[in-house]
C-alpha positions as CSV (number, residue, x, y, z in Angstrom):
1,M,5.5,-88.7,103.6
2,Q,7.9,-85.8,102.7
3,T,9.0,-85.4,99.1
4,R,12.7,-85.5,98.6
5,H,13.8,-82.6,96.4
6,M,16.9,-83.3,94.3
7,L,19.1,-81.9,91.6
8,S,18.2,-83.3,88.2
9,A,20.4,-86.2,86.8
10,K,21.5,-83.9,83.9
11,A,22.7,-81.3,86.4
12,K,24.5,-83.9,88.5
13,R,26.4,-85.2,85.4
14,Q,27.2,-81.6,84.4
15,L,28.6,-80.8,87.9
16,A,30.7,-84.0,87.8
17,V,32.1,-83.1,84.4
18,L,32.8,-79.5,85.4
19,S,34.5,-80.7,88.6
20,G,36.7,-83.1,86.5
21,Y,35.4,-86.1,88.6
22,K,37.5,-84.8,91.4
23,C,36.7,-83.8,95.0
24,S,36.2,-80.0,95.2
25,F,37.6,-79.8,98.8
26,P,40.8,-77.8,98.7
27,G,43.9,-80.1,98.5
28,C,41.9,-83.4,98.2
29,E,42.2,-84.2,94.5
30,Q,40.4,-87.6,95.2
31,N,39.4,-89.2,91.9
32,L,35.7,-89.9,92.2
33,M,35.4,-92.2,89.2
34,L,37.0,-95.5,90.2
35,D,38.1,-98.0,87.5
36,G,36.2,-95.9,84.9
37,A,32.9,-97.4,86.1
38,S,32.2,-96.8,89.9
39,F,31.3,-93.2,90.8
40,I,31.8,-92.5,94.5
41,G,31.3,-88.7,94.4
42,Q,28.6,-87.0,96.4
43,L,26.8,-83.8,95.7
44,A,26.8,-81.5,98.7
45,S,24.5,-78.5,99.0
46,I,26.1,-75.3,99.9
47,E,22.8,-74.0,101.4
48,A,20.5,-76.9,102.4
49,I,17.1,-77.1,101.0
50,H,15.6,-78.6,104.2
51,S,15.3,-76.7,107.4
52,H,17.2,-79.4,109.3
53,G,20.1,-79.4,106.9
54,S,23.5,-77.7,107.4
55,R,23.6,-74.1,106.3
56,H,19.8,-73.9,105.6
57,N,18.8,-70.5,104.2
58,P,15.0,-69.9,104.7
59,A,15.2,-66.7,102.6
60,K,15.8,-68.8,99.4
61,N,13.1,-70.7,97.6
62,E,13.3,-74.3,96.5
63,A,14.0,-73.4,92.8
64,E,17.0,-71.3,93.9
65,L,18.3,-74.0,96.2
66,L,18.0,-76.6,93.4
67,E,20.3,-74.7,91.0
68,I,23.6,-76.3,90.1
69,D,25.5,-73.3,91.6
70,N,24.3,-74.4,95.1
71,Y,26.2,-77.7,94.9
72,L,29.7,-78.9,94.9
73,L,31.1,-82.4,94.2
74,L,32.9,-84.0,97.2
75,C,34.4,-87.3,98.2
76,P,32.3,-89.1,100.9
77,N,34.8,-88.1,103.7
78,H,34.7,-84.4,102.9
79,H,30.9,-84.3,102.5
80,L,30.6,-85.7,106.0
81,I,33.1,-83.2,107.4
82,I,31.5,-80.1,105.9
83,D,28.0,-81.1,107.0
84,R,29.2,-81.9,110.6
85,Q,31.1,-78.7,110.9
86,P,29.0,-75.9,109.3
87,E,30.5,-73.3,111.6
88,I,33.9,-73.9,110.0
89,Y,32.7,-74.6,106.5
90,S,30.3,-71.7,106.0
91,V,28.4,-70.8,102.8
92,E,31.1,-68.3,101.8
93,W,33.9,-70.9,102.4
94,L,32.1,-73.5,100.3
95,K,31.3,-71.1,97.5
96,K,35.0,-70.1,97.3
97,A,36.1,-73.7,97.4
98,R,33.7,-74.6,94.6
99,E,34.7,-71.6,92.5
100,D,38.4,-72.2,93.0
101,H,38.1,-75.9,92.1
102,L,36.0,-75.2,88.9
103,K,38.5,-72.6,87.8
104,K,41.4,-75.0,88.4
105,V,39.7,-77.8,86.4
106,A,38.7,-75.3,83.6
107,G,42.3,-74.1,83.4
108,I,43.6,-77.7,83.1
109,L,41.1,-78.5,80.4
110,S,41.9,-75.4,78.4
111,L,45.7,-76.2,78.6
112,S,45.1,-79.7,77.4
113,Q,43.1,-78.5,74.4
114,A,45.6,-75.9,73.3
115,P,47.6,-76.8,70.2
116,A,51.2,-77.7,70.9
117,E,53.6,-75.2,69.4
118,V,56.4,-76.9,67.6
119,K,59.4,-75.0,66.3
120,L,61.6,-76.6,63.7
121,D,64.8,-75.5,62.3
122,D,65.1,-74.6,58.6
123,E,66.6,-78.0,57.5
124,V,63.7,-80.0,59.0
125,E,60.7,-77.9,58.2
126,I,58.7,-79.1,55.2
127,S,55.1,-78.5,54.2
128,L,52.3,-80.8,55.2
129,E,51.8,-81.6,51.5
130,Q,55.4,-82.7,51.1
131,A,55.2,-84.8,54.2
132,I,52.1,-86.6,53.0
133,G,53.6,-87.1,49.5
134,A,56.7,-88.6,51.0
135,W,54.7,-90.9,53.3
136,Q,52.5,-92.1,50.3
137,T,55.6,-92.8,48.2
138,I,57.3,-94.8,51.0
139,D,54.0,-96.6,51.8
140,K,53.5,-97.6,48.1
141,M,57.1,-98.8,47.8
142,H,56.7,-100.8,51.1
143,L,53.5,-102.4,49.9
144,K,55.0,-103.4,46.5
145,N,58.1,-104.9,48.3
146,F,55.9,-106.7,50.8
147,G,53.8,-108.1,47.9
148,R,56.8,-109.3,45.9
149,T,58.4,-110.9,49.0
150,Y,55.2,-112.5,50.1
151,F,54.2,-114.0,46.7
152,R,57.8,-115.2,46.0
153,N,58.0,-116.9,49.4
154,V,54.5,-118.2,49.7
155,Q,55.1,-120.9,47.1
156,L,58.2,-122.0,48.9
157,Y,56.4,-122.1,52.3
158,C,53.4,-124.0,50.8
159,R,55.7,-126.6,49.2
160,R,57.6,-127.2,52.5
161,F,54.4,-127.5,54.5
162,F,52.7,-129.8,52.0
163,L,55.8,-132.1,51.9
164,K,55.9,-132.3,55.7
165,V,52.2,-133.1,56.0
166,C,52.2,-135.7,53.2
167,F,55.4,-137.5,54.0
168,S,55.6,-137.5,57.8
């Protein structure tokens, strides 16, 4: 029985995160995490580890072929397409597709983490301390007013409810 050589679970998760849980095939953008629970992505080897696989490279050893750089994340359709047409989807083509996709995802992530620049005019701009102080003052006044209104009206509501229950 032949042993199946596979990428580690940690490396698979890492590739899925780096790929943004999207298919790496140019123009696909298929979300590979459905409903936040079902993962349909497939790891495709750029150079196959087995001699019968697409784009097998006998010059590379098993350790090199099991590195994360030798894999890309694809939707099931594109995985099948690249493996059935290795003459079109060469090692160089797949490496470029992988690199372009990872750069695109990294760019999107870096943009989403950049702090938003907000420009205020002189009349609106106040310090953070002033804003927090104003909020605390308003919050305390609101709490006091709520308490006064609640305790003033609770007796009235209780009397009405009690009278309805007792005399209906």
